[in-house]
Biopython code that builds the backbone (N, CA, C, O; Angstrom):
import numpy as np
from Bio.PDB.StructureBuilder import StructureBuilder

atoms = [
    (1, "MET", "N", (-8.876, 11.078, 33.091)),
    (1, "MET", "CA", (-9.193, 12.225, 32.278)),
    (1, "MET", "C", (-9.115, 11.808, 30.803)),
    (1, "MET", "O", (-8.093, 11.280, 30.364)),
    (2, "PRO", "N", (-10.177, 12.039, 30.045)),
    (2, "PRO", "CA", (-10.170, 11.643, 28.636)),
    (2, "PRO", "C", (-9.175, 12.478, 27.827)),
    (2, "PRO", "O", (-8.946, 13.656, 28.102)),
    (3, "THR", "N", (-8.603, 11.832, 26.839)),
    (3, "THR", "CA", (-7.666, 12.545, 25.964)),
    (3, "THR", "C", (-8.383, 13.001, 24.705)),
    (3, "THR", "O", (-9.365, 12.398, 24.274)),
    (4, "LEU", "N", (-7.881, 14.053, 24.139)),
    (4, "LEU", "CA", (-8.461, 14.562, 22.904)),
    (4, "LEU", "C", (-8.012, 13.711, 21.730)),
    (4, "LEU", "O", (-6.880, 13.227, 21.696)),
    (5, "ASP", "N", (-8.897, 13.535, 20.779)),
    (5, "ASP", "CA", (-8.537, 12.827, 19.557)),
    (5, "ASP", "C", (-7.965, 13.856, 18.591)),
    (5, "ASP", "O", (-8.708, 14.624, 17.979)),
    (6, "LEU", "N", (-6.652, 13.868, 18.458)),
    (6, "LEU", "CA", (-5.990, 14.851, 17.607)),
    (6, "LEU", "C", (-5.638, 14.266, 16.246)),
    (6, "LEU", "O", (-4.617, 14.624, 15.659)),
    (7, "ARG", "N", (-6.467, 13.381, 15.753)),
    (7, "ARG", "CA", (-6.225, 12.752, 14.458)),
    (7, "ARG", "C", (-6.588, 13.708, 13.338)),
    (7, "ARG", "O", (-7.538, 14.484, 13.439)),
    (8, "PHE", "N", (-5.821, 13.636, 12.284)),
    (8, "PHE", "CA", (-6.091, 14.414, 11.085)),
    (8, "PHE", "C", (-6.394, 13.441, 9.957)),
    (8, "PHE", "O", (-5.703, 12.431, 9.821)),
    (9, "PRO", "N", (-7.402, 13.717, 9.152)),
    (9, "PRO", "CA", (-7.748, 12.806, 8.059)),
    (9, "PRO", "C", (-6.558, 12.575, 7.130)),
    (9, "PRO", "O", (-5.893, 13.520, 6.704)),
    (10, "GLY", "N", (-6.303, 11.308, 6.826)),
    (10, "GLY", "CA", (-5.222, 10.963, 5.913)),
    (10, "GLY", "C", (-3.839, 10.938, 6.521)),
    (10, "GLY", "O", (-2.865, 10.664, 5.820)),
    (11, "VAL", "N", (-3.728, 11.222, 7.827)),
    (11, "VAL", "CA", (-2.425, 11.221, 8.495)),
    (11, "VAL", "C", (-2.373, 10.001, 9.410)),
    (11, "VAL", "O", (-3.250, 9.809, 10.253)),
    (12, "LEU", "N", (-1.354, 9.191, 9.240)),
    (12, "LEU", "CA", (-1.228, 7.971, 10.025)),
    (12, "LEU", "C", (-0.356, 8.205, 11.250)),
    (12, "LEU", "O", (0.616, 8.960, 11.200)),
    (13, "ASN", "N", (-0.715, 7.546, 12.354)),
    (13, "ASN", "CA", (0.145, 7.612, 13.531)),
    (13, "ASN", "C", (1.264, 6.576, 13.382)),
    (13, "ASN", "O", (1.289, 5.830, 12.403)),
    (14, "SER", "N", (2.177, 6.529, 14.336)),
    (14, "SER", "CA", (3.358, 5.670, 14.190)),
    (14, "SER", "C", (2.992, 4.189, 14.120)),
    (14, "SER", "O", (3.611, 3.440, 13.363)),
    (15, "ARG", "N", (2.017, 3.763, 14.880)),
    (15, "ARG", "CA", (1.597, 2.356, 14.829)),
    (15, "ARG", "C", (1.016, 2.028, 13.455)),
    (15, "ARG", "O", (1.311, 0.976, 12.887)),
    (16, "GLU", "N", (0.199, 2.922, 12.929)),
    (16, "GLU", "CA", (-0.376, 2.704, 11.602)),
    (16, "GLU", "C", (0.702, 2.706, 10.520)),
    (16, "GLU", "O", (0.586, 1.987, 9.527)),
    (17, "MET", "N", (1.745, 3.506, 10.706)),
    (17, "MET", "CA", (2.844, 3.522, 9.740)),
    (17, "MET", "C", (3.569, 2.176, 9.721)),
    (17, "MET", "O", (3.962, 1.693, 8.660)),
    (18, "LEU", "N", (3.744, 1.577, 10.892)),
    (18, "LEU", "CA", (4.373, 0.254, 10.947)),
    (18, "LEU", "C", (3.516, -0.784, 10.232)),
    (18, "LEU", "O", (4.033, -1.639, 9.512)),
    (19, "VAL", "N", (2.209, -0.704, 10.436)),
    (19, "VAL", "CA", (1.293, -1.613, 9.751)),
    (19, "VAL", "C", (1.352, -1.366, 8.245)),
    (19, "VAL", "O", (1.375, -2.313, 7.459)),
    (20, "ALA", "N", (1.376, -0.096, 7.845)),
    (20, "ALA", "CA", (1.447, 0.246, 6.423)),
    (20, "ALA", "C", (2.717, -0.316, 5.793)),
    (20, "ALA", "O", (2.681, -0.836, 4.678)),
    (21, "GLU", "N", (3.831, -0.214, 6.497)),
    (21, "GLU", "CA", (5.096, -0.751, 5.980)),
    (21, "GLU", "C", (5.019, -2.262, 5.804)),
    (21, "GLU", "O", (5.508, -2.801, 4.811)),
    (22, "ALA", "N", (4.409, -2.942, 6.760)),
    (22, "ALA", "CA", (4.284, -4.397, 6.670)),
    (22, "ALA", "C", (3.378, -4.799, 5.512)),
    (22, "ALA", "O", (3.684, -5.739, 4.778)),
    (23, "ILE", "N", (2.269, -4.092, 5.349)),
    (23, "ILE", "CA", (1.349, -4.383, 4.247)),
    (23, "ILE", "C", (2.035, -4.117, 2.914)),
    (23, "ILE", "O", (1.924, -4.913, 1.981)),
    (24, "HIS", "N", (2.738, -3.002, 2.829)),
    (24, "HIS", "CA", (3.448, -2.648, 1.594)),
    (24, "HIS", "C", (4.473, -3.725, 1.242)),
    (24, "HIS", "O", (4.572, -4.130, 0.084)),
    (25, "ALA", "N", (5.234, -4.189, 2.231)),
    (25, "ALA", "CA", (6.256, -5.210, 1.982)),
    (25, "ALA", "C", (5.631, -6.513, 1.492)),
    (25, "ALA", "O", (6.131, -7.128, 0.550)),
    (26, "ARG", "N", (4.549, -6.930, 2.125)),
    (26, "ARG", "CA", (3.868, -8.161, 1.702)),
    (26, "ARG", "C", (3.309, -8.024, 0.289)),
    (26, "ARG", "O", (3.465, -8.920, -0.540)),
    (27, "ALA", "N", (2.661, -6.900, 0.027)),
    (27, "ALA", "CA", (2.065, -6.691, -1.295)),
    (27, "ALA", "C", (3.146, -6.610, -2.367)),
    (27, "ALA", "O", (3.002, -7.200, -3.438)),
    (28, "TRP", "N", (4.230, -5.881, -2.086)),
    (28, "TRP", "CA", (5.300, -5.759, -3.084)),
    (28, "TRP", "C", (5.946, -7.119, -3.350)),
    (28, "TRP", "O", (6.295, -7.426, -4.490)),
    (29, "HIS", "N", (6.103, -7.923, -2.320)),
    (29, "HIS", "CA", (6.666, -9.263, -2.495)),
    (29, "HIS", "C", (5.772, -10.092, -3.422)),
    (29, "HIS", "O", (6.266, -10.876, -4.233)),
    (30, "ALA", "N", (4.468, -9.914, -3.295)),
    (30, "ALA", "CA", (3.526, -10.682, -4.110)),
    (30, "ALA", "C", (3.492, -10.225, -5.564)),
    (30, "ALA", "O", (3.248, -11.038, -6.455)),
    (31, "ILE", "N", (3.731, -8.940, -5.822)),
    (31, "ILE", "CA", (3.590, -8.441, -7.197)),
    (31, "ILE", "C", (4.889, -7.976, -7.833)),
    (31, "ILE", "O", (4.956, -7.839, -9.054)),
    (32, "GLY", "N", (5.912, -7.733, -7.042)),
    (32, "GLY", "CA", (7.154, -7.167, -7.571)),
    (32, "GLY", "C", (7.815, -8.008, -8.639)),
    (32, "GLY", "O", (8.265, -7.479, -9.655)),
    (33, "ASP", "N", (7.881, -9.320, -8.424)),
    (33, "ASP", "CA", (8.519, -10.194, -9.407)),
    (33, "ASP", "C", (7.738, -10.238, -10.718)),
    (33, "ASP", "O", (8.330, -10.355, -11.791)),
    (34, "ASP", "N", (6.414, -10.145, -10.634)),
    (34, "ASP", "CA", (5.582, -10.181, -11.838)),
    (34, "ASP", "C", (5.799, -8.962, -12.721)),
    (34, "ASP", "O", (5.639, -9.037, -13.939)),
    (35, "LEU", "N", (6.159, -7.846, -12.115)),
    (35, "LEU", "CA", (6.296, -6.611, -12.884)),
    (35, "LEU", "C", (7.557, -6.588, -13.730)),
    (35, "LEU", "O", (7.551, -6.042, -14.833)),
    (36, "GLY", "N", (8.615, -7.161, -13.241)),
    (36, "GLY", "CA", (9.873, -7.151, -13.975)),
    (36, "GLY", "C", (10.459, -5.765, -14.158)),
    (36, "GLY", "O", (11.142, -5.505, -15.148)),
    (37, "LEU", "N", (10.196, -4.862, -13.204)),
    (37, "LEU", "CA", (10.687, -3.489, -13.290)),
    (37, "LEU", "C", (11.985, -3.340, -12.507)),
    (37, "LEU", "O", (12.211, -4.038, -11.518)),
    (38, "VAL", "N", (12.830, -2.429, -12.960)),
    (38, "VAL", "CA", (14.067, -2.109, -12.250)),
    (38, "VAL", "C", (14.241, -0.599, -12.227)),
    (38, "VAL", "O", (13.617, 0.124, -13.005)),
    (39, "GLY", "N", (15.096, -0.134, -11.326)),
    (39, "GLY", "CA", (15.442, 1.285, -11.277)),
    (39, "GLY", "C", (14.266, 2.190, -10.978)),
    (39, "GLY", "O", (13.462, 1.914, -10.088)),
    (40, "ASP", "N", (14.173, 3.282, -11.737)),
    (40, "ASP", "CA", (13.142, 4.296, -11.501)),
    (40, "ASP", "C", (11.728, 3.748, -11.663)),
    (40, "ASP", "O", (10.826, 4.130, -10.918)),
    (41, "GLU", "N", (11.530, 2.855, -12.629)),
    (41, "GLU", "CA", (10.194, 2.284, -12.820)),
    (41, "GLU", "C", (9.751, 1.502, -11.591)),
    (41, "GLU", "O", (8.593, 1.590, -11.182)),
    (42, "ALA", "N", (10.658, 0.744, -11.005)),
    (42, "ALA", "CA", (10.332, -0.013, -9.798)),
    (42, "ALA", "C", (10.033, 0.931, -8.638)),
    (42, "ALA", "O", (9.100, 0.695, -7.871)),
    (43, "GLU", "N", (10.819, 1.996, -8.507)),
    (43, "GLU", "CA", (10.591, 2.962, -7.426)),
    (43, "GLU", "C", (9.243, 3.658, -7.588)),
    (43, "GLU", "O", (8.545, 3.888, -6.600)),
    (44, "GLN", "N", (8.870, 3.994, -8.817)),
    (44, "GLN", "CA", (7.573, 4.621, -9.070)),
    (44, "GLN", "C", (6.435, 3.661, -8.744)),
    (44, "GLN", "O", (5.422, 4.066, -8.174)),
    (45, "ALA", "N", (6.597, 2.399, -9.101)),
    (45, "ALA", "CA", (5.576, 1.401, -8.793)),
    (45, "ALA", "C", (5.447, 1.213, -7.283)),
    (45, "ALA", "O", (4.335, 1.089, -6.771)),
    (46, "LYS", "N", (6.566, 1.191, -6.568)),
    (46, "LYS", "CA", (6.532, 1.071, -5.104)),
    (46, "LYS", "C", (5.837, 2.275, -4.477)),
    (46, "LYS", "O", (5.070, 2.124, -3.526)),
    (47, "ALA", "N", (6.100, 3.461, -5.002)),
    (47, "ALA", "CA", (5.463, 4.674, -4.477)),
    (47, "ALA", "C", (3.960, 4.636, -4.726)),
    (47, "ALA", "O", (3.171, 5.011, -3.859)),
    (48, "ARG", "N", (3.569, 4.184, -5.910)),
    (48, "ARG", "CA", (2.135, 4.083, -6.209)),
    (48, "ARG", "C", (1.468, 3.079, -5.275)),
    (48, "ARG", "O", (0.370, 3.325, -4.777)),
    (49, "LEU", "N", (2.132, 1.945, -5.036)),
    (49, "LEU", "CA", (1.602, 0.954, -4.104)),
    (49, "LEU", "C", (1.502, 1.541, -2.696)),
    (49, "LEU", "O", (0.532, 1.278, -1.987)),
    (50, "GLY", "N", (2.489, 2.327, -2.289)),
    (50, "GLY", "CA", (2.446, 2.975, -0.978)),
    (50, "GLY", "C", (1.244, 3.891, -0.832)),
    (50, "GLY", "O", (0.606, 3.917, 0.221)),
    (51, "GLY", "N", (0.932, 4.642, -1.876)),
    (51, "GLY", "CA", (-0.248, 5.506, -1.855)),
    (51, "GLY", "C", (-1.530, 4.710, -1.703)),
    (51, "GLY", "O", (-2.444, 5.110, -0.982)),
    (52, "ILE", "N", (-1.586, 3.579, -2.391)),
    (52, "ILE", "CA", (-2.760, 2.707, -2.285)),
    (52, "ILE", "C", (-2.906, 2.194, -0.860)),
    (52, "ILE", "O", (-4.009, 2.192, -0.313)),
    (53, "VAL", "N", (-1.814, 1.761, -0.258)),
    (53, "VAL", "CA", (-1.846, 1.232, 1.110)),
    (53, "VAL", "C", (-2.320, 2.300, 2.092)),
    (53, "VAL", "O", (-3.152, 2.019, 2.954)),
    (54, "VAL", "N", (-1.806, 3.508, 1.973)),
    (54, "VAL", "CA", (-2.213, 4.591, 2.882)),
    (54, "VAL", "C", (-3.701, 4.885, 2.730)),
    (54, "VAL", "O", (-4.398, 5.061, 3.730)),
    (55, "ARG", "N", (-4.194, 4.941, 1.503)),
    (55, "ARG", "CA", (-5.632, 5.190, 1.293)),
    (55, "ARG", "C", (-6.482, 4.080, 1.902)),
    (55, "ARG", "O", (-7.513, 4.352, 2.516)),
    (56, "LEU", "N", (-6.054, 2.838, 1.734)),
    (56, "LEU", "CA", (-6.805, 1.724, 2.313)),
    (56, "LEU", "C", (-6.819, 1.790, 3.834)),
    (56, "LEU", "O", (-7.854, 1.540, 4.451)),
    (57, "LEU", "N", (-5.690, 2.121, 4.444)),
    (57, "LEU", "CA", (-5.633, 2.248, 5.904)),
    (57, "LEU", "C", (-6.521, 3.379, 6.403)),
    (57, "LEU", "O", (-7.125, 3.273, 7.471)),
    (58, "ALA", "N", (-6.602, 4.446, 5.643)),
    (58, "ALA", "CA", (-7.413, 5.597, 6.051)),
    (58, "ALA", "C", (-8.906, 5.284, 6.010)),
    (58, "ALA", "O", (-9.703, 5.986, 6.632)),
    (59, "ASN", "N", (-9.289, 4.234, 5.282)),
    (59, "ASN", "CA", (-10.702, 3.874, 5.168)),
    (59, "ASN", "C", (-11.243, 3.151, 6.388)),
    (59, "ASN", "O", (-12.446, 2.903, 6.475)),
    (60, "GLY", "N", (-10.385, 2.811, 7.323)),
    (60, "GLY", "CA", (-10.864, 2.169, 8.535)),
    (60, "GLY", "C", (-10.161, 0.859, 8.810)),
    (60, "GLY", "O", (-9.451, 0.333, 7.952)),
    (61, "PRO", "N", (-10.359, 0.329, 10.011)),
    (61, "PRO", "CA", (-9.634, -0.869, 10.426)),
    (61, "PRO", "C", (-10.099, -2.118, 9.677)),
    (61, "PRO", "O", (-11.295, -2.372, 9.534)),
    (62, "ARG", "N", (-9.128, -2.881, 9.210)),
    (62, "ARG", "CA", (-9.348, -4.190, 8.594)),
    (62, "ARG", "C", (-8.123, -5.033, 8.915)),
    (62, "ARG", "O", (-7.101, -4.514, 9.363)),
    (63, "SER", "N", (-8.230, -6.308, 8.687)),
    (63, "SER", "CA", (-7.088, -7.181, 8.974)),
    (63, "SER", "C", (-5.961, -6.922, 7.980)),
    (63, "SER", "O", (-6.191, -6.422, 6.879)),
    (64, "MET", "N", (-4.738, -7.271, 8.385)),
    (64, "MET", "CA", (-3.585, -7.089, 7.492)),
    (64, "MET", "C", (-3.750, -7.914, 6.224)),
    (64, "MET", "O", (-3.387, -7.465, 5.137)),
    (65, "GLY", "N", (-4.288, -9.098, 6.358)),
    (65, "GLY", "CA", (-4.504, -9.940, 5.184)),
    (65, "GLY", "C", (-5.471, -9.307, 4.203)),
    (65, "GLY", "O", (-5.232, -9.297, 2.995)),
    (66, "ASP", "N", (-6.578, -8.771, 4.738)),
    (66, "ASP", "CA", (-7.563, -8.104, 3.879)),
    (66, "ASP", "C", (-6.965, -6.877, 3.208)),
    (66, "ASP", "O", (-7.193, -6.637, 2.023)),
    (67, "LEU", "N", (-6.198, -6.100, 3.969)),
    (67, "LEU", "CA", (-5.588, -4.894, 3.411)),
    (67, "LEU", "C", (-4.532, -5.232, 2.359)),
    (67, "LEU", "O", (-4.429, -4.553, 1.338)),
    (68, "THR", "N", (-3.754, -6.277, 2.610)),
    (68, "THR", "CA", (-2.742, -6.687, 1.635)),
    (68, "THR", "C", (-3.404, -7.147, 0.347)),
    (68, "THR", "O", (-2.980, -6.764, -0.744)),
    (69, "THR", "N", (-4.440, -7.962, 0.467)),
    (69, "THR", "CA", (-5.168, -8.436, -0.710)),
    (69, "THR", "C", (-5.781, -7.274, -1.473)),
    (69, "THR", "O", (-5.710, -7.228, -2.701)),
    (70, "ALA", "N", (-6.383, -6.336, -0.752)),
    (70, "ALA", "CA", (-6.990, -5.170, -1.401)),
    (70, "ALA", "C", (-5.940, -4.308, -2.090)),
    (70, "ALA", "O", (-6.187, -3.782, -3.175)),
    (71, "ALA", "N", (-4.774, -4.158, -1.474)),
    (71, "ALA", "CA", (-3.701, -3.358, -2.084)),
    (71, "ALA", "C", (-3.220, -4.002, -3.379)),
    (71, "ALA", "O", (-3.023, -3.315, -4.382)),
    (72, "ILE", "N", (-3.032, -5.314, -3.359)),
    (72, "ILE", "CA", (-2.590, -6.026, -4.561)),
    (72, "ILE", "C", (-3.630, -5.897, -5.666)),
    (72, "ILE", "O", (-3.297, -5.605, -6.814)),
    (73, "GLN", "N", (-4.887, -6.116, -5.311)),
    (73, "GLN", "CA", (-5.963, -6.042, -6.298)),
    (73, "GLN", "C", (-6.081, -4.636, -6.885)),
    (73, "GLN", "O", (-6.198, -4.481, -8.101)),
    (74, "THR", "N", (-6.052, -3.624, -6.038)),
    (74, "THR", "CA", (-6.159, -2.240, -6.505)),
    (74, "THR", "C", (-4.981, -1.880, -7.396)),
    (74, "THR", "O", (-5.163, -1.232, -8.427)),
    (75, "PHE", "N", (-3.781, -2.289, -7.014)),
    (75, "PHE", "CA", (-2.591, -2.003, -7.815)),
    (75, "PHE", "C", (-2.702, -2.655, -9.187)),
    (75, "PHE", "O", (-2.434, -2.018, -10.205)),
    (76, "ARG", "N", (-3.092, -3.908, -9.214)),
    (76, "ARG", "CA", (-3.196, -4.624, -10.493)),
    (76, "ARG", "C", (-4.280, -4.031, -11.382)),
    (76, "ARG", "O", (-4.110, -3.959, -12.599)),
    (77, "GLU", "N", (-5.391, -3.605, -10.791)),
    (77, "GLU", "CA", (-6.468, -2.996, -11.575)),
    (77, "GLU", "C", (-6.038, -1.660, -12.161)),
    (77, "GLU", "O", (-6.462, -1.300, -13.260)),
    (78, "ALA", "N", (-5.201, -0.921, -11.439)),
    (78, "ALA", "CA", (-4.765, 0.402, -11.890)),
    (78, "ALA", "C", (-3.518, 0.340, -12.762)),
    (78, "ALA", "O", (-3.129, 1.348, -13.353)),
    (79, "ASN", "N", (-2.884, -0.831, -12.851)),
    (79, "ASN", "CA", (-1.641, -0.968, -13.604)),
    (79, "ASN", "C", (-1.929, -0.883, -15.102)),
    (79, "ASN", "O", (-2.680, -1.704, -15.627)),
    (80, "PRO", "N", (-1.350, 0.090, -15.798)),
    (80, "PRO", "CA", (-1.611, 0.232, -17.228)),
    (80, "PRO", "C", (-1.115, -0.978, -18.021)),
    (80, "PRO", "O", (-0.124, -1.612, -17.660)),
    (81, "THR", "N", (-1.816, -1.278, -19.091)),
    (81, "THR", "CA", (-1.422, -2.379, -19.959)),
    (81, "THR", "C", (-0.040, -2.116, -20.534)),
    (81, "THR", "O", (0.281, -0.993, -20.923)),
    (82, "GLY", "N", (0.762, -3.151, -20.582)),
    (82, "GLY", "CA", (2.090, -3.026, -21.164)),
    (82, "GLY", "C", (3.181, -2.701, -20.166)),
    (82, "GLY", "O", (4.357, -2.716, -20.528)),
    (83, "VAL", "N", (2.832, -2.405, -18.918)),
    (83, "VAL", "CA", (3.845, -2.077, -17.921)),
    (83, "VAL", "C", (4.390, -3.343, -17.282)),
    (83, "VAL", "O", (5.527, -3.355, -16.810)),
    (84, "THR", "N", (3.603, -4.400, -17.258)),
    (84, "THR", "CA", (4.071, -5.623, -16.624)),
    (84, "THR", "C", (5.139, -6.285, -17.457)),
    (84, "THR", "O", (5.199, -6.109, -18.674)),
    (85, "GLY", "N", (5.971, -7.039, -16.798)),
    (85, "GLY", "CA", (7.068, -7.707, -17.476)),
    (85, "GLY", "C", (6.660, -8.978, -18.190)),
    (85, "GLY", "O", (7.466, -9.566, -18.911)),
    (86, "ARG", "N", (5.425, -9.413, -18.005)),
    (86, "ARG", "CA", (4.979, -10.677, -18.618)),
    (86, "ARG", "C", (3.832, -10.460, -19.547)),
    (86, "ARG", "O", (3.334, -11.413, -20.146)),
]
sb = StructureBuilder()
sb.init_structure("model")
sb.init_model(0)
sb.init_chain("A")
sb.init_seg("    ")
for serial, (resi, resn, name, xyz) in enumerate(atoms, 1):
    if name == "N":
        sb.init_residue(resn, " ", resi, " ")
    sb.init_atom(name, np.array(xyz, "f"), 0.0, 1.0, " ", f" {name:<3s}", serial, name[0])
structure = sb.get_structure()
């Protein structure tokens, strides 16, 4: 018996959340040291990166490597001048 697709746009299932967490961790590891942020600024940057990761996942299936690269690139493009630590 076929099951209904009860997906809602922009809502991730538990498997997708695990993938999102892994992508977020990889991307943050790649860019976190470059930012030189601590405390609230670092938390805000992590939250912004999380939003980027969720939007990328919602756009359809891609490899983790592609999604991580896209998240890093999107974050860096959206990062205002003067926020980086270098």
